[in-house]
C-alpha positions in Angstrom: 128.9 71.4 181.6 131.7 73.3 179.8 132.2 70.5 177.3 130.5 69.7 174.0 129.8 66.0 173.5 129.8 64.6 170.0 128.6 61.0 170.4 129.0 60.1 166.7 132.7 60.7 167.0 133.0 59.8 170.7 134.6 63.2 171.3 134.2 65.7 174.1 135.3 69.2 173.2 136.3 71.5 176.1 134.7 74.8 175.1 136.9 77.2 177.1 140.0 75.6 175.7 138.6 75.7 172.2 137.7 79.4 172.5 141.1 80.2 173.9 142.8 78.4 171.0 140.6 80.2 168.4 140.8 83.7 169.9 144.3 83.7 171.3 147.5 81.8 170.9 149.6 81.2 174.0 152.2 83.8 172.9 149.4 86.4 172.5 148.2 85.7 176.0 151.7 86.2 177.3 152.0 89.5 175.5 148.7 90.7 176.8 149.6 89.7 180.4 153.0 91.4 180.1 151.5 94.6 178.8 149.0 94.7 181.7 151.7 93.9 184.3 154.1 96.5 182.7 151.4 99.2 182.9 150.8 98.7 186.6 152.6 101.4 188.7 153.7 100.4 192.1 155.5 102.3 194.8 158.6 100.1 194.2 158.6 100.9 190.5 158.1 104.7 191.2 161.0 104.7 193.7 163.2 102.8 191.3 162.4 105.2 188.5 163.3 108.2 190.7 166.6 106.6 191.6 167.5 105.8 188.0 166.6 109.4 187.0 169.0 110.8 189.7 171.8 108.5 188.4 171.2 109.6 184.8 171.2 113.3 185.7 174.4 113.0 187.8 176.1 111.1 185.0 175.1 113.8 182.4 176.1 116.7 184.7 179.5 115.0 185.4 180.0 114.5 181.6 179.1 118.1 180.9 181.4 119.5 183.6 184.3 117.4 182.4 183.9 118.4 178.8 183.7 122.1 179.6 187.1 122.0 181.5 188.7 120.3 178.5 187.7 122.9 175.9 190.2 125.6 174.8 189.0 129.2 174.7 187.9 130.2 171.2 189.4 133.2 169.5 186.9 135.9 168.6 189.2 137.3 165.9 188.1 136.5 162.3 191.2 137.7 160.5 194.9 137.7 161.6 
């Protein structure tokens, strides 16, 4: 049985639940599960990452090209 019986107090203690309460709080278990699930690489996640990277690169290149066309040429003369 997974329960500990204390006849003097008329109490049954469910050991897995007691251990879970002592070792981990519910929020800790959620954090552990989230870190495990977040670390798993799937084909869908990999494809999504590649698409996001393409979008970021395109946005950065567009910004750089736009800012270069807006700049005025610098003068190389130091004194007038």
